[in-house]
C-alpha positions as CSV (number, residue, x, y, z in Angstrom):
1,M,26.5,0.1,32.1
2,G,23.0,0.4,30.5
3,D,22.2,-0.4,26.9
4,I,22.5,2.4,24.3
5,V,19.2,3.2,22.8
6,R,19.2,4.7,19.3
7,L,16.7,7.6,19.2
8,S,15.7,6.8,15.6
9,E,14.9,3.2,16.4
10,Y,13.0,4.2,19.5
11,R,10.9,6.7,17.4
12,E,10.2,4.1,14.8
13,K,9.0,1.6,17.4
14,I,6.7,4.3,18.9
15,A,5.4,5.3,15.4
16,F,4.7,1.7,14.6
17,K,2.9,1.1,17.9
18,E,0.7,4.2,17.3
19,G,-0.2,3.0,13.8
20,L,-0.9,-0.5,15.2
21,T,-3.4,1.0,17.6
22,L,-5.4,2.3,14.6
23,W,-4.9,-0.9,12.7
24,R,-6.3,-3.0,15.5
25,R,-9.4,-0.9,15.7
26,R,-10.1,-1.5,12.1
27,F,-8.9,-5.1,11.5
28,K,-8.8,-8.1,13.8
29,V,-5.5,-9.2,12.1
30,I,-2.3,-8.1,13.8
31,I,0.6,-6.9,11.7
32,G,4.2,-6.5,12.5
33,P,6.7,-3.9,11.4
34,T,7.9,-6.3,8.6
35,T,4.4,-7.3,7.3
36,R,4.3,-6.9,3.5
37,L,1.2,-6.4,1.4
38,D,1.5,-9.9,0.0
39,E,1.2,-11.2,3.5
40,L,-2.1,-9.6,4.3
41,D,-5.3,-11.7,4.2
42,A,-7.6,-11.1,1.2
43,P,-10.4,-9.4,3.2
44,V,-8.0,-7.0,4.7
45,L,-6.5,-6.2,1.3
46,C,-9.9,-5.7,-0.1
47,R,-10.9,-3.3,2.6
48,L,-7.6,-1.3,2.2
49,A,-8.3,-1.0,-1.6
50,D,-11.8,0.4,-1.1
51,P,-11.9,3.9,-2.6
52,S,-14.5,5.2,0.0
53,E,-13.9,8.4,2.0
54,G,-13.9,6.5,5.2
55,N,-11.1,4.3,4.0
56,N,-9.2,7.3,2.7
57,Q,-9.4,8.8,6.2
58,F,-8.2,5.6,7.8
59,L,-5.2,5.5,5.5
60,Y,-4.4,9.2,6.1
61,N,-4.4,8.6,9.8
62,L,-2.4,5.4,9.5
63,I,0.2,7.4,7.5
64,L,0.3,10.1,10.2
65,S,0.6,7.5,12.9
66,F,3.5,5.7,11.1
67,W,5.2,9.1,10.7
68,G,5.1,9.5,14.5
69,Y,2.2,12.0,14.8
70,G,0.3,9.6,17.0
71,H,-3.0,7.9,16.4
72,Q,-5.0,10.9,17.6
73,A,-3.6,13.1,14.8
74,S,-5.9,14.2,12.1
75,F,-5.3,15.0,8.4
76,Y,-7.3,18.2,8.9
77,T,-5.2,19.5,11.8
78,V,-1.7,19.2,10.3
79,D,0.1,21.8,8.2
80,R,-0.9,22.1,4.5
81,R,2.5,20.8,3.3
82,I,2.1,17.7,5.4
83,Q,-1.4,17.2,4.0
84,I,0.0,17.3,0.5
85,R,2.6,14.7,1.4
86,I,0.0,12.5,3.0
87,V,-2.0,12.6,-0.2
88,D,1.1,11.6,-2.2
89,V,1.8,8.7,0.1
90,H,-1.9,7.7,0.1
91,L,-2.0,7.6,-3.7
92,F,1.2,5.6,-3.9
93,L,0.0,3.2,-1.2
94,T,-3.4,2.6,-2.7
95,D,-1.8,1.9,-6.1
96,Q,0.5,-0.7,-4.5
97,I,-2.5,-2.3,-2.6
98,R,-4.4,-2.5,-5.9
99,F,-1.4,-3.9,-7.8
100,E,-1.2,-6.6,-5.1
101,I,-4.8,-7.5,-5.8
102,M,-4.0,-7.7,-9.5
103,R,-1.0,-9.9,-8.7
104,R,-3.2,-12.3,-6.7
105,L,-5.7,-12.5,-9.5
106,G,-2.8,-13.5,-11.7
107,W,-3.1,-10.4,-13.8
108,L,0.4,-9.1,-13.0
109,S,3.6,-11.1,-13.3
110,R,5.5,-8.7,-10.9
111,C,4.9,-5.9,-8.5
112,C,7.9,-4.1,-7.0
113,A,6.2,-3.1,-3.7
114,T,5.8,-6.7,-2.5
115,R,9.4,-6.6,-1.4
116,Y,8.7,-3.9,1.2
117,A,6.8,-3.9,4.5
118,L,3.7,-1.7,4.8
119,F,5.5,0.3,7.5
120,E,8.4,0.9,5.1
121,L,6.2,1.9,2.2
122,I,4.9,4.7,4.4
123,R,8.1,5.7,6.3
124,Q,10.5,5.4,3.3
125,F,8.0,6.6,0.6
126,D,10.4,8.8,-1.3
127,Q,13.0,6.1,-1.9
128,I,10.6,3.2,-2.5
129,R,8.5,5.2,-4.9
130,I,11.6,5.8,-7.1
131,L,12.4,2.1,-7.0
132,C,8.9,1.2,-7.9
133,Q,8.9,3.7,-10.8
134,Q,12.1,2.1,-12.1
135,D,10.5,-1.4,-11.9
136,P,6.8,-0.8,-12.7
137,P,4.2,-3.7,-12.6
138,A,4.0,-5.9,-15.6
139,L,1.0,-7.6,-17.0
140,S,1.1,-11.4,-16.9
141,E,1.6,-13.1,-20.3
142,H,-1.4,-15.3,-19.3
143,H,-3.8,-12.3,-19.2
144,S,-6.2,-12.2,-22.1
145,R,-5.2,-8.7,-23.0
146,Y,-1.4,-9.4,-23.0
147,A,-0.9,-9.0,-26.8
148,E,-2.5,-5.5,-26.6
149,Y,-0.3,-4.6,-23.6
150,Q,2.8,-5.9,-25.4
151,S,2.1,-3.5,-28.4
152,L,2.4,-0.5,-26.1
153,T,5.4,1.6,-25.0
154,G,6.6,1.8,-21.4
155,R,4.4,4.7,-20.2
156,D,1.4,3.5,-22.1
157,R,1.8,0.1,-20.5
158,Q,1.6,1.7,-17.0
159,V,-1.6,3.6,-18.0
160,F,-3.0,0.4,-19.5
161,I,-2.5,-1.4,-16.1
162,R,-3.9,1.5,-14.1
163,R,-7.1,1.5,-16.2
164,M,-7.6,-2.1,-15.2
165,L,-7.6,-1.3,-11.4
166,P,-11.4,-0.8,-11.0
167,S,-12.2,-4.1,-12.8
168,A,-9.5,-5.9,-10.8
169,L,-11.0,-4.7,-7.5
170,E,-14.5,-5.8,-8.7
171,A,-13.1,-9.2,-9.8
172,F,-11.3,-9.6,-6.5
173,K,-14.5,-9.1,-4.6
174,N,-16.6,-11.3,-6.9
175,E,-14.1,-14.2,-7.2
176,G,-14.3,-15.2,-3.6
177,L,-11.3,-13.1,-2.5
178,P,-8.4,-15.3,-3.4
179,D,-5.8,-15.4,-0.6
180,R,-2.1,-14.8,-1.2
181,P,-0.5,-17.4,-3.5
């Protein structure tokens, strides 16, 4: 008797394969369905963190592909409700990418999203976003602005870290792109 194929697993494999097609066009590094942000090479992470329109389009299309729309799908051709969801996932994902940069620089002591694969961050966005909100990134006690950070309340600490994102990206580019620790 033949093997039973779970339809959901089959759809996930196809969705990952479609996203991987886009990924290969952009990067020479191959990822797997379990590849986490902390496993990506520094140049790849830097390109993913780039706030340019071209990079935003790449991430929109990667999200669509990982959702099973195929690598030919376009942000501009899907329903408005889906576009709004794509933007939500995109904002979350770019934050997590930039938090990983800050972690590699030694600016953050922890970052919740490092536990999850890139594919999971996109496919299971709703659940993972809640988990990351419950365990927000924390500034490293070795950072020069740690005392200022410590004096703030929970929400203000998150804002403080977010305000550091542009300088973190610049430092990451200028410091020779440190690879994952």
